[in-house]
Backbone and ligand atoms as CSV (ligand in chain L), in Angstrom:
chain,resi,resn,atom,element,x,y,z
A,1,LYS,N,N,53.685,-12.797,44.893
A,1,LYS,CA,C,53.429,-11.385,45.219
A,1,LYS,C,C,52.153,-11.254,46.063
A,2,PRO,N,N,52.246,-10.608,47.237
A,2,PRO,CA,C,51.035,-10.526,48.082
A,2,PRO,C,C,49.947,-9.667,47.444
A,3,ARG,N,N,48.722,-10.150,47.573
A,3,ARG,CA,C,47.598,-9.390,47.004
A,3,ARG,C,C,47.331,-8.153,47.833
A,4,LYS,N,N,46.917,-7.117,47.134
A,4,LYS,CA,C,46.536,-5.873,47.832
A,4,LYS,C,C,45.210,-6.094,48.562
A,5,PRO,N,N,45.115,-5.653,49.787
A,5,PRO,CA,C,43.800,-5.793,50.437
A,5,PRO,C,C,42.751,-4.932,49.720
A,6,THR,N,N,41.567,-5.511,49.562
A,6,THR,CA,C,40.504,-4.724,48.912
A,6,THR,C,C,39.794,-3.867,49.954
A,7,LYS,N,N,39.435,-2.707,49.515
A,7,LYS,CA,C,38.708,-1.802,50.413
A,7,LYS,C,C,37.219,-2.071,50.289
A,8,THR,N,N,36.555,-2.196,51.419
A,8,THR,CA,C,35.098,-2.379,51.385
A,8,THR,C,C,34.440,-1.090,51.847
A,9,HIS,N,N,33.504,-0.646,51.057
A,9,HIS,CA,C,32.776,0.566,51.451
A,9,HIS,C,C,31.384,0.180,51.881
A,10,ILE,N,N,31.037,0.476,53.086
A,10,ILE,CA,C,29.669,0.230,53.542
A,10,ILE,C,C,28.992,1.574,53.759
A,11,PHE,N,N,27.893,1.747,53.069
A,11,PHE,CA,C,27.155,2.996,53.185
A,11,PHE,C,C,26.283,2.938,54.439
A,12,LEU,N,N,26.402,3.913,55.284
A,12,LEU,CA,C,25.670,3.896,56.549
A,12,LEU,C,C,24.665,5.047,56.645
A,13,PRO,N,N,23.597,4.964,55.854
A,13,PRO,CA,C,22.625,6.064,55.928
A,13,PRO,C,C,21.978,6.139,57.303
A,14,HIS,N,N,22.012,5.000,58.039
A,14,HIS,CA,C,21.381,4.946,59.362
A,14,HIS,C,C,21.981,5.938,60.338
A,15,LEU,N,N,23.199,6.349,60.034
A,15,LEU,CA,C,23.866,7.266,60.948
A,15,LEU,C,C,23.371,8.688,60.746
A,16,VAL,N,N,22.826,8.974,59.566
A,16,VAL,CA,C,22.440,10.347,59.264
A,16,VAL,C,C,20.952,10.512,58.978
A,17,ALA,N,N,20.345,9.499,58.346
A,17,ALA,CA,C,18.955,9.655,57.914
A,17,ALA,C,C,18.023,9.772,59.104
A,18,SER,N,N,17.042,10.639,58.988
A,18,SER,CA,C,16.052,10.712,60.063
A,18,SER,C,C,14.833,9.918,59.630
A,19,MET,N,N,14.761,8.694,60.093
A,19,MET,CA,C,13.613,7.844,59.801
A,19,MET,C,C,12.583,8.052,60.890
A,20,GLU,N,N,11.390,7.559,60.644
A,20,GLU,CA,C,10.358,7.734,61.664
A,20,GLU,C,C,10.526,6.682,62.757
A,21,VAL,N,N,11.477,6.923,63.608
A,21,VAL,CA,C,11.783,5.979,64.680
A,21,VAL,C,C,10.799,6.198,65.827
A,22,GLU,N,N,10.177,5.119,66.278
A,22,GLU,CA,C,9.252,5.200,67.414
A,22,GLU,C,C,9.916,4.572,68.631
A,23,GLU,N,N,9.324,4.809,69.796
A,23,GLU,CA,C,9.788,4.094,70.981
A,23,GLU,C,C,8.599,3.493,71.708
A,24,THR,N,N,8.852,2.350,72.341
A,24,THR,CA,C,7.774,1.683,73.066
A,24,THR,C,C,8.280,1.204,74.418
A,25,TYR,N,N,7.350,1.164,75.384
A,25,TYR,CA,C,7.687,0.664,76.705
A,25,TYR,C,C,7.219,-0.786,76.810
A,26,ILE,N,N,8.172,-1.672,77.030
A,26,ILE,CA,C,7.878,-3.096,77.190
A,26,ILE,C,C,8.246,-3.468,78.629
A,27,MET,N,N,7.400,-4.276,79.258
A,27,MET,CA,C,7.687,-4.656,80.643
A,27,MET,C,C,7.390,-6.135,80.847
A,28,VAL,N,N,8.366,-6.851,81.398
A,28,VAL,CA,C,8.109,-8.224,81.841
A,28,VAL,C,C,7.411,-8.088,83.193
A,29,LYS,N,N,6.187,-8.589,83.280
A,29,LYS,CA,C,5.396,-8.459,84.501
A,29,LYS,C,C,5.916,-9.443,85.565
A,30,PRO,N,N,5.466,-9.300,86.822
A,30,PRO,CA,C,6.033,-10.130,87.906
A,30,PRO,C,C,5.976,-11.638,87.645
A,31,ASP,N,N,4.915,-12.113,86.985
A,31,ASP,CA,C,4.831,-13.556,86.690
A,31,ASP,C,C,5.915,-13.986,85.707
A,32,GLY,N,N,6.245,-13.115,84.747
A,32,GLY,CA,C,7.308,-13.423,83.788
A,32,GLY,C,C,8.662,-13.522,84.478
A,33,VAL,N,N,8.892,-12.621,85.457
A,33,VAL,CA,C,10.149,-12.659,86.215
A,33,VAL,C,C,10.196,-13.928,87.064
A,34,GLN,N,N,9.103,-14.202,87.812
A,34,GLN,CA,C,9.066,-15.373,88.696
A,34,GLN,C,C,9.201,-16.683,87.927
A,35,ARG,N,N,8.694,-16.708,86.695
A,35,ARG,CA,C,8.731,-17.940,85.905
A,35,ARG,C,C,10.014,-18.076,85.085
A,36,GLY,N,N,10.928,-17.150,85.246
A,36,GLY,CA,C,12.225,-17.264,84.559
A,36,GLY,C,C,12.143,-17.003,83.070
A,37,LEU,N,N,11.235,-16.107,82.667
A,37,LEU,CA,C,11.027,-15.844,81.240
A,37,LEU,C,C,11.676,-14.550,80.750
A,38,VAL,N,N,12.460,-13.892,81.622
A,38,VAL,CA,C,13.037,-12.591,81.255
A,38,VAL,C,C,13.902,-12.689,79.997
A,39,GLY,N,N,14.823,-13.636,79.988
A,39,GLY,CA,C,15.735,-13.789,78.840
A,39,GLY,C,C,14.972,-14.102,77.561
A,40,GLU,N,N,14.026,-15.028,77.677
A,40,GLU,CA,C,13.199,-15.430,76.531
A,40,GLU,C,C,12.463,-14.219,75.927
A,41,ILE,N,N,11.889,-13.387,76.797
A,41,ILE,CA,C,11.097,-12.248,76.315
A,41,ILE,C,C,11.998,-11.177,75.696
A,42,ILE,N,N,13.104,-10.852,76.358
A,42,ILE,CA,C,14.043,-9.871,75.782
A,42,ILE,C,C,14.514,-10.369,74.416
A,43,SER,N,N,14.785,-11.657,74.355
A,43,SER,CA,C,15.325,-12.273,73.141
A,43,SER,C,C,14.418,-12.089,71.924
A,44,ARG,N,N,13.098,-12.149,72.139
A,44,ARG,CA,C,12.164,-12.001,71.009
A,44,ARG,C,C,12.333,-10.635,70.337
A,45,PHE,N,N,12.489,-9.580,71.148
A,45,PHE,CA,C,12.629,-8.229,70.586
A,45,PHE,C,C,14.023,-8.019,70.007
A,46,GLU,N,N,15.030,-8.593,70.654
A,46,GLU,CA,C,16.402,-8.502,70.143
A,46,GLU,C,C,16.515,-9.166,68.780
A,47,LYS,N,N,15.981,-10.387,68.688
A,47,LYS,CA,C,16.098,-11.149,67.436
A,47,LYS,C,C,15.367,-10.473,66.294
A,48,LYS,N,N,14.249,-9.824,66.599
A,48,LYS,CA,C,13.480,-9.139,65.563
A,48,LYS,C,C,14.302,-8.014,64.935
A,49,GLY,N,N,15.159,-7.390,65.738
A,49,GLY,CA,C,16.014,-6.318,65.220
A,49,GLY,C,C,15.745,-4.944,65.807
A,50,PHE,N,N,14.987,-4.895,66.907
A,50,PHE,CA,C,14.766,-3.602,67.549
A,50,PHE,C,C,15.928,-3.270,68.471
A,51,LYS,N,N,15.991,-1.993,68.850
A,51,LYS,CA,C,17.123,-1.516,69.646
A,51,LYS,C,C,16.700,-1.258,71.085
A,52,LEU,N,N,17.393,-1.892,72.011
A,52,LEU,CA,C,17.143,-1.696,73.441
A,52,LEU,C,C,17.815,-0.395,73.876
A,53,THR,N,N,17.041,0.510,74.479
A,53,THR,CA,C,17.639,1.776,74.933
A,53,THR,C,C,17.508,1.978,76.448
A,54,GLY,N,N,16.777,1.065,77.107
A,54,GLY,CA,C,16.642,1.161,78.563
A,54,GLY,C,C,16.279,-0.197,79.130
A,55,LEU,N,N,16.832,-0.536,80.312
A,55,LEU,CA,C,16.596,-1.852,80.904
A,55,LEU,C,C,16.875,-1.833,82.408
A,56,LYS,N,N,15.885,-2.231,83.203
A,56,LYS,CA,C,16.158,-2.355,84.648
A,56,LYS,C,C,15.159,-3.287,85.339
A,57,LEU,N,N,15.628,-3.927,86.410
A,57,LEU,CA,C,14.766,-4.710,87.295
A,57,LEU,C,C,14.260,-3.744,88.365
A,58,PHE,N,N,12.967,-3.787,88.652
A,58,PHE,CA,C,12.392,-2.713,89.455
A,58,PHE,C,C,11.180,-3.198,90.229
A,59,GLN,N,N,11.118,-2.858,91.503
A,59,GLN,CA,C,9.912,-3.137,92.303
A,59,GLN,C,C,9.001,-1.909,92.203
A,60,CYS,N,N,7.878,-2.089,91.564
A,60,CYS,CA,C,6.996,-0.968,91.243
A,60,CYS,C,C,6.147,-0.535,92.440
A,61,PRO,N,N,6.208,0.745,92.824
A,61,PRO,CA,C,5.315,1.227,93.887
A,61,PRO,C,C,3.867,1.318,93.374
A,62,LYS,N,N,2.922,1.211,94.310
A,62,LYS,CA,C,1.494,1.205,93.968
A,62,LYS,C,C,1.088,2.437,93.140
A,63,GLU,N,N,1.605,3.609,93.529
A,63,GLU,CA,C,1.223,4.868,92.864
A,63,GLU,C,C,1.602,4.846,91.383
A,64,LEU,N,N,2.771,4.279,91.096
A,64,LEU,CA,C,3.231,4.226,89.700
A,64,LEU,C,C,2.371,3.256,88.885
A,65,ALA,N,N,2.033,2.114,89.486
A,65,ALA,CA,C,1.169,1.142,88.796
A,65,ALA,C,C,-0.177,1.794,88.484
A,66,GLU,N,N,-0.707,2.555,89.439
A,66,GLU,CA,C,-2.007,3.220,89.241
A,66,GLU,C,C,-1.932,4.279,88.151
A,67,GLU,N,N,-0.819,5.003,88.108
A,67,GLU,CA,C,-0.642,6.028,87.074
A,67,GLU,C,C,-0.500,5.369,85.689
A,68,HIS,N,N,0.294,4.308,85.633
A,68,HIS,CA,C,0.518,3.601,84.366
A,68,HIS,C,C,-0.802,3.086,83.782
A,69,TYR,N,N,-1.640,2.517,84.653
A,69,TYR,CA,C,-2.902,1.924,84.197
A,69,TYR,C,C,-4.106,2.827,84.468
A,70,LYS,N,N,-3.896,4.154,84.521
A,70,LYS,CA,C,-4.985,5.066,84.946
A,70,LYS,C,C,-6.230,4.973,84.058
A,71,ASP,N,N,-6.057,4.637,82.771
A,71,ASP,CA,C,-7.214,4.519,81.865
A,71,ASP,C,C,-8.129,3.348,82.238
A,72,LEU,N,N,-7.628,2.426,83.063
A,72,LEU,CA,C,-8.419,1.244,83.432
A,72,LEU,C,C,-9.007,1.360,84.840
A,73,LYS,N,N,-8.883,2.559,85.415
A,73,LYS,CA,C,-9.271,2.783,86.816
A,73,LYS,C,C,-10.706,2.346,87.143
A,74,SER,N,N,-11.619,2.539,86.194
A,74,SER,CA,C,-13.037,2.228,86.458
A,74,SER,C,C,-13.372,0.750,86.236
A,75,ARG,N,N,-12.410,-0.031,85.761
A,75,ARG,CA,C,-12.695,-1.438,85.461
A,75,ARG,C,C,-12.721,-2.279,86.740
A,76,PRO,N,N,-13.583,-3.303,86.768
A,76,PRO,CA,C,-13.700,-4.109,88.009
A,76,PRO,C,C,-12.396,-4.817,88.405
A,77,PHE,N,N,-11.560,-5.124,87.421
A,77,PHE,CA,C,-10.322,-5.855,87.740
A,77,PHE,C,C,-9.176,-4.947,88.153
A,78,PHE,N,N,-9.408,-3.613,88.205
A,78,PHE,CA,C,-8.312,-2.666,88.480
A,78,PHE,C,C,-7.541,-2.962,89.774
A,79,PRO,N,N,-8.238,-3.178,90.927
A,79,PRO,CA,C,-7.478,-3.457,92.163
A,79,PRO,C,C,-6.611,-4.716,92.041
A,80,LYS,N,N,-7.157,-5.750,91.400
A,80,LYS,CA,C,-6.383,-6.989,91.204
A,80,LYS,C,C,-5.173,-6.740,90.305
A,81,LEU,N,N,-5.373,-5.904,89.281
A,81,LEU,CA,C,-4.286,-5.583,88.343
A,81,LEU,C,C,-3.143,-4.861,89.070
A,82,ILE,N,N,-3.500,-3.919,89.951
A,82,ILE,CA,C,-2.478,-3.175,90.700
A,82,ILE,C,C,-1.732,-4.126,91.655
A,83,ASN,N,N,-2.480,-5.029,92.311
A,83,ASN,CA,C,-1.835,-6.030,93.179
A,83,ASN,C,C,-0.854,-6.891,92.389
A,84,TYR,N,N,-1.293,-7.303,91.211
A,84,TYR,CA,C,-0.471,-8.162,90.345
A,84,TYR,C,C,0.831,-7.457,89.938
A,85,ILE,N,N,0.713,-6.246,89.456
A,85,ILE,CA,C,1.889,-5.532,88.930
A,85,ILE,C,C,2.878,-5.185,90.046
A,86,THR,N,N,2.371,-5.015,91.281
A,86,THR,CA,C,3.260,-4.660,92.392
A,86,THR,C,C,3.663,-5.879,93.233
A,87,SER,N,N,3.295,-7.094,92.768
A,87,SER,CA,C,3.495,-8.292,93.586
A,87,SER,C,C,4.937,-8.806,93.596
A,88,GLY,N,N,5.794,-8.233,92.762
A,88,GLY,CA,C,7.195,-8.657,92.700
A,88,GLY,C,C,7.891,-7.792,91.675
A,89,PRO,N,N,9.206,-7.979,91.518
A,89,PRO,CA,C,9.919,-7.124,90.570
A,89,PRO,C,C,9.451,-7.313,89.118
A,90,VAL,N,N,9.514,-6.232,88.365
A,90,VAL,CA,C,9.241,-6.263,86.930
A,90,VAL,C,C,10.536,-5.897,86.200
A,91,VAL,N,N,10.605,-6.213,84.920
A,91,VAL,CA,C,11.738,-5.761,84.104
A,91,VAL,C,C,11.221,-4.708,83.136
A,92,CYS,N,N,11.730,-3.479,83.313
A,92,CYS,CA,C,11.304,-2.333,82.503
A,92,CYS,C,C,12.237,-2.189,81.312
A,93,MET,N,N,11.655,-1.992,80.145
A,93,MET,CA,C,12.476,-1.842,78.942
A,93,MET,C,C,11.956,-0.740,78.052
A,94,ALA,N,N,12.892,-0.022,77.422
A,94,ALA,CA,C,12.549,0.905,76.344
A,94,ALA,C,C,13.166,0.335,75.073
A,95,TRP,N,N,12.351,0.205,74.038
A,95,TRP,CA,C,12.814,-0.299,72.744
A,95,TRP,C,C,12.519,0.730,71.669
A,96,GLU,N,N,13.404,0.792,70.686
A,96,GLU,CA,C,13.292,1.796,69.640
A,96,GLU,C,C,13.368,1.146,68.269
A,97,GLY,N,N,12.668,1.724,67.294
A,97,GLY,CA,C,12.769,1.230,65.922
A,97,GLY,C,C,11.653,1.774,65.058
A,98,VAL,N,N,11.793,1.594,63.762
A,98,VAL,CA,C,10.729,1.994,62.849
A,98,VAL,C,C,9.577,1.004,63.038
A,99,GLY,N,N,8.399,1.516,63.346
A,99,GLY,CA,C,7.219,0.661,63.507
A,99,GLY,C,C,7.235,-0.220,64.745
A,100,VAL,N,N,8.067,0.125,65.733
A,100,VAL,CA,C,8.253,-0.769,66.886
A,100,VAL,C,C,6.988,-0.928,67.736
A,101,VAL,N,N,6.137,0.104,67.798
A,101,VAL,CA,C,4.970,0.025,68.689
A,101,VAL,C,C,4.009,-1.073,68.234
A,102,ALA,N,N,3.581,-1.007,66.981
A,102,ALA,CA,C,2.626,-2.002,66.467
A,102,ALA,C,C,3.270,-3.375,66.359
A,103,SER,N,N,4.534,-3.411,65.948
A,103,SER,CA,C,5.215,-4.686,65.795
A,103,SER,C,C,5.369,-5.400,67.139
A,104,ALA,N,N,5.707,-4.643,68.180
A,104,ALA,CA,C,5.847,-5.243,69.512
A,104,ALA,C,C,4.509,-5.803,69.988
A,105,ARG,N,N,3.405,-5.100,69.702
A,105,ARG,CA,C,2.074,-5.601,70.076
A,105,ARG,C,C,1.792,-6.935,69.375
A,106,LYS,N,N,2.232,-7.035,68.107
A,106,LYS,CA,C,2.049,-8.303,67.376
A,106,LYS,C,C,2.898,-9.409,67.978
A,107,LEU,N,N,4.138,-9.076,68.317
A,107,LEU,CA,C,5.024,-10.083,68.919
A,107,LEU,C,C,4.473,-10.541,70.271
A,108,ILE,N,N,3.803,-9.628,70.984
A,108,ILE,CA,C,3.245,-9.949,72.304
A,108,ILE,C,C,1.981,-10.803,72.179
A,109,GLY,N,N,1.105,-10.458,71.247
A,109,GLY,CA,C,-0.143,-11.211,71.065
A,109,GLY,C,C,-1.303,-10.644,71.862
A,110,SER,N,N,-2.498,-11.242,71.677
A,110,SER,CA,C,-3.723,-10.734,72.306
A,110,SER,C,C,-3.629,-10.709,73.829
A,111,THR,N,N,-4.435,-9.805,74.415
A,111,THR,CA,C,-4.460,-9.639,75.876
A,111,THR,C,C,-4.768,-10.964,76.579
A,112,ASP,N,N,-5.735,-11.705,76.037
A,112,ASP,CA,C,-6.072,-13.024,76.606
A,112,ASP,C,C,-5.153,-14.074,75.964
A,113,PRO,N,N,-4.251,-14.646,76.743
A,113,PRO,CA,C,-3.258,-15.583,76.187
A,113,PRO,C,C,-3.884,-16.795,75.490
A,114,LEU,N,N,-5.123,-17.167,75.875
A,114,LEU,CA,C,-5.760,-18.305,75.196
A,114,LEU,C,C,-6.213,-17.921,73.793
A,115,GLN,N,N,-6.390,-16.628,73.556
A,115,GLN,CA,C,-6.753,-16.144,72.210
A,115,GLN,C,C,-5.513,-15.765,71.404
A,116,ALA,N,N,-4.382,-15.611,72.072
A,116,ALA,CA,C,-3.157,-15.164,71.397
A,116,ALA,C,C,-2.637,-16.256,70.472
A,117,GLU,N,N,-2.194,-15.853,69.294
A,117,GLU,CA,C,-1.685,-16.813,68.305
A,117,GLU,C,C,-0.416,-17.504,68.817
A,118,PRO,N,N,-0.276,-18.796,68.499
A,118,PRO,CA,C,1.010,-19.459,68.751
A,118,PRO,C,C,2.105,-18.687,68.016
A,119,GLY,N,N,3.270,-18.624,68.615
A,119,GLY,CA,C,4.344,-17.838,68.007
A,119,GLY,C,C,4.475,-16.476,68.662
A,120,THR,N,N,3.386,-16.013,69.287
A,120,THR,CA,C,3.484,-14.755,70.046
A,120,THR,C,C,3.940,-15.088,71.477
A,121,ILE,N,N,4.384,-14.062,72.193
A,121,ILE,CA,C,4.885,-14.302,73.552
A,121,ILE,C,C,3.765,-14.854,74.442
A,122,ARG,N,N,2.608,-14.173,74.430
A,122,ARG,CA,C,1.504,-14.654,75.266
A,122,ARG,C,C,0.950,-15.974,74.747
A,123,GLY,N,N,0.894,-16.130,73.426
A,123,GLY,CA,C,0.398,-17.373,72.826
A,123,GLY,C,C,1.275,-18.568,73.181
A,124,ASP,N,N,2.555,-18.342,73.322
A,124,ASP,CA,C,3.482,-19.438,73.625
A,124,ASP,C,C,3.674,-19.664,75.124
A,125,LEU,N,N,3.539,-18.593,75.921
A,125,LEU,CA,C,4.051,-18.684,77.297
A,125,LEU,C,C,3.032,-18.444,78.410
A,126,ALA,N,N,1.763,-18.178,78.085
A,126,ALA,CA,C,0.819,-17.833,79.151
A,126,ALA,C,C,-0.558,-18.424,78.890
A,127,VAL,N,N,-1.400,-18.478,79.937
A,127,VAL,CA,C,-2.735,-19.088,79.807
A,127,VAL,C,C,-3.876,-18.216,80.329
A,128,GLN,N,N,-3.566,-17.069,80.992
A,128,GLN,CA,C,-4.653,-16.286,81.585
A,128,GLN,C,C,-4.394,-14.785,81.468
A,129,THR,N,N,-5.483,-14.027,81.221
A,129,THR,CA,C,-5.381,-12.561,81.070
A,129,THR,C,C,-4.750,-11.919,82.305
A,130,GLY,N,N,-5.096,-12.430,83.471
A,130,GLY,CA,C,-4.578,-11.876,84.722
A,130,GLY,C,C,-3.125,-12.249,84.992
A,131,ARG,N,N,-2.524,-13.067,84.136
A,131,ARG,CA,C,-1.107,-13.467,84.264
A,131,ARG,C,C,-0.517,-13.562,82.851
A,132,ASN,N,N,-0.564,-12.419,82.149
A,132,ASN,CA,C,-0.168,-12.478,80.729
A,132,ASN,C,C,1.265,-12.018,80.447
A,133,VAL,N,N,2.103,-12.112,81.431
A,133,VAL,CA,C,3.579,-12.017,81.416
A,133,VAL,C,C,4.265,-10.763,80.863
A,134,VAL,N,N,3.577,-9.999,80.028
A,134,VAL,CA,C,4.305,-8.876,79.419
A,134,VAL,C,C,3.362,-7.732,79.069
A,135,HIS,N,N,3.903,-6.517,79.111
A,135,HIS,CA,C,3.165,-5.317,78.696
A,135,HIS,C,C,3.853,-4.681,77.492
A,136,GLY,N,N,3.065,-4.089,76.598
A,136,GLY,CA,C,3.618,-3.286,75.501
A,136,GLY,C,C,2.721,-2.092,75.226
A,137,SER,N,N,3.301,-0.913,75.058
A,137,SER,CA,C,2.523,0.315,74.807
A,137,SER,C,C,1.620,0.139,73.593
A,138,ASP,N,N,0.426,0.785,73.646
A,138,ASP,CA,C,-0.535,0.599,72.550
A,138,ASP,C,C,-0.511,1.708,71.500
A,139,SER,N,N,0.323,2.736,71.683
A,139,SER,CA,C,0.452,3.804,70.675
A,139,SER,C,C,1.802,4.486,70.878
A,140,PRO,N,N,2.314,5.172,69.841
A,140,PRO,CA,C,3.580,5.901,70.009
A,140,PRO,C,C,3.494,6.951,71.127
A,141,GLU,N,N,2.326,7.587,71.275
A,141,GLU,CA,C,2.148,8.592,72.342
A,141,GLU,C,C,2.280,7.929,73.709
A,142,ASN,N,N,1.616,6.784,73.872
A,142,ASN,CA,C,1.733,6.067,75.141
A,142,ASN,C,C,3.131,5.501,75.347
A,143,GLY,N,N,3.806,5.155,74.255
A,143,GLY,CA,C,5.197,4.704,74.362
A,143,GLY,C,C,6.044,5.771,75.042
A,144,LYS,N,N,5.931,6.986,74.561
A,144,LYS,CA,C,6.692,8.109,75.135
A,144,LYS,C,C,6.260,8.372,76.577
A,145,ARG,N,N,4.950,8.378,76.796
A,145,ARG,CA,C,4.410,8.652,78.142
A,145,ARG,C,C,4.925,7.619,79.146
A,146,GLU,N,N,4.857,6.336,78.757
A,146,GLU,CA,C,5.220,5.269,79.693
A,146,GLU,C,C,6.736,5.214,79.936
A,147,ILE,N,N,7.535,5.455,78.897
A,147,ILE,CA,C,8.995,5.492,79.108
A,147,ILE,C,C,9.327,6.630,80.073
A,148,GLY,N,N,8.630,7.751,79.925
A,148,GLY,CA,C,8.814,8.891,80.837
A,148,GLY,C,C,8.405,8.571,82.268
A,149,LEU,N,N,7.397,7.708,82.412
A,149,LEU,CA,C,6.932,7.332,83.754
A,149,LEU,C,C,7.910,6.387,84.454
A,150,TRP,N,N,8.413,5.413,83.707
A,150,TRP,CA,C,9.175,4.318,84.317
A,150,TRP,C,C,10.687,4.546,84.365
A,151,PHE,N,N,11.184,5.476,83.517
A,151,PHE,CA,C,12.625,5.729,83.493
A,151,PHE,C,C,12.933,7.174,83.878
A,152,LYS,N,N,14.042,7.337,84.603
A,152,LYS,CA,C,14.529,8.679,84.914
A,152,LYS,C,C,15.505,9.109,83.826
A,153,GLU,N,N,15.736,10.410,83.747
A,153,GLU,CA,C,16.733,10.911,82.803
A,153,GLU,C,C,18.076,10.287,83.173
A,154,GLY,N,N,18.838,9.906,82.191
A,154,GLY,CA,C,20.137,9.300,82.481
A,154,GLY,C,C,20.075,7.788,82.541
A,155,GLU,N,N,18.870,7.218,82.567
A,155,GLU,CA,C,18.750,5.751,82.577
A,155,GLU,C,C,18.624,5.182,81.164
A,156,LEU,N,N,18.459,6.055,80.180
A,156,LEU,CA,C,18.317,5.595,78.794
A,156,LEU,C,C,19.632,5.824,78.051
A,157,CYS,N,N,19.944,4.919,77.117
A,157,CYS,CA,C,21.197,5.025,76.361
A,157,CYS,C,C,20.915,5.159,74.874
A,158,GLN,N,N,21.574,6.060,74.223
A,158,GLN,CA,C,21.524,6.115,72.764
A,158,GLN,C,C,22.797,5.504,72.210
A,159,TRP,N,N,22.643,4.600,71.241
A,159,TRP,CA,C,23.803,3.917,70.672
A,159,TRP,C,C,23.449,3.425,69.282
A,160,ILE,N,N,24.464,3.100,68.500
A,160,ILE,CA,C,24.225,2.579,67.153
A,160,ILE,C,C,24.622,1.112,67.126
A,161,PRO,N,N,23.634,0.209,67.030
A,161,PRO,CA,C,23.961,-1.223,67.008
A,161,PRO,C,C,24.849,-1.551,65.802
A,162,ALA,N,N,25.787,-2.456,66.007
A,162,ALA,CA,C,26.691,-2.856,64.927
A,162,ALA,C,C,25.924,-3.451,63.750
A,163,GLN,N,N,24.759,-4.009,64.030
A,163,GLN,CA,C,23.988,-4.661,62.961
A,163,GLN,C,C,23.174,-3.686,62.107
A,164,ALA,N,N,23.164,-2.401,62.469
A,164,ALA,CA,C,22.277,-1.437,61.796
A,164,ALA,C,C,22.302,-1.522,60.266
A,165,PRO,N,N,23.483,-1.526,59.624
A,165,PRO,CA,C,23.466,-1.538,58.155
A,165,PRO,C,C,22.986,-2.855,57.560
A,166,TRP,N,N,22.836,-3.885,58.377
A,166,TRP,CA,C,22.396,-5.197,57.888
A,166,TRP,C,C,20.911,-5.422,58.134
A,167,LEU,N,N,20.271,-4.471,58.783
A,167,LEU,CA,C,18.845,-4.604,59.105
A,167,LEU,C,C,17.945,-3.870,58.127
A,168,ARG,N,N,18.440,-2.736,57.622
A,168,ARG,CA,C,17.639,-1.903,56.712
A,168,ARG,C,C,18.492,-1.534,55.522
A,169,GLU,N,N,17.880,-1.515,54.329
A,169,GLU,CA,C,18.661,-1.109,53.143
A,169,GLU,C,C,18.677,0.406,53.035
L,1,ADP,P1,P,-2.991,-5.052,76.963
L,1,ADP,O1,O,-2.030,-5.290,78.098
L,1,ADP,O2,O,-3.015,-6.232,76.020
L,1,ADP,O3,O,-2.775,-3.728,76.278
L,1,ADP,P2,P,-5.345,-3.873,78.319
L,1,ADP,O4,O,-4.740,-2.524,78.152
L,1,ADP,O5,O,-6.768,-4.083,77.906
L,1,ADP,O6,O,-4.484,-5.018,77.576
L,1,ADP,O7,O,-5.261,-4.301,79.850
L,1,ADP,C1,C,-4.088,-4.055,80.580
L,1,ADP,C2,C,-3.798,-5.246,81.455
L,1,ADP,O8,O,-4.840,-5.395,82.414
L,1,ADP,C3,C,-3.779,-6.603,80.729
L,1,ADP,O9,O,-2.557,-6.873,80.090
L,1,ADP,C4,C,-4.046,-7.554,81.880
L,1,ADP,O10,O,-2.865,-7.746,82.671
L,1,ADP,C5,C,-5.039,-6.752,82.714
L,1,ADP,N1,N,-6.425,-7.124,82.372
L,1,ADP,C6,C,-7.134,-6.690,81.313
L,1,ADP,N2,N,-8.365,-7.244,81.300
L,1,ADP,C7,C,-8.435,-8.030,82.397
L,1,ADP,C8,C,-9.440,-8.874,82.975
L,1,ADP,N3,N,-10.636,-9.009,82.402
L,1,ADP,N4,N,-9.140,-9.539,84.107
L,1,ADP,C9,C,-7.940,-9.406,84.697
L,1,ADP,N5,N,-6.956,-8.619,84.219
L,1,ADP,C10,C,-7.187,-7.949,83.088
């Protein structure tokens, strides 16, 4: 006699609950693109369990680089920084998740790659502050500001990853 199939019930609070979801702007800088590190860097955030909501390869105009880094305008390295960021295509990303801003900063590591812990992106993949391969927003407010700067309306996607119920209880 064939067995009756058992019904599995999976509770999906993720579809309804309003958790404190943050968003952050992550960017593979031109050196990361030139060195073939795009897949590696995206992979770190994917594996952690954050949700990608925006992604594009983009040649950044000078004005946008200056606006993005406007808080550093008075620093002596500012002109070099603008040259660096506009020196080739970057990969722009928007990532979403609970605690994603601080967690992404940890995954990225210290600004100076020689000080960055092994296991972090900069700690594993870079050797100099002026070529530190990746950017990550430093606060939820800046996350929103930077995603607004780098992405147009219609370039971001909202979706529910299939893994959602397996990531959070
Ligand atoms: P982070 O990117 O870790 O948030 P900051 O906001 O302090 O660091 O600086 C922004 C970027 O400016 C750095 O990631 C790096 O590319 C560049 N930068 C910062 N300090 C220096 C420096 N002393 N010399 C050259 N470039 C620098």
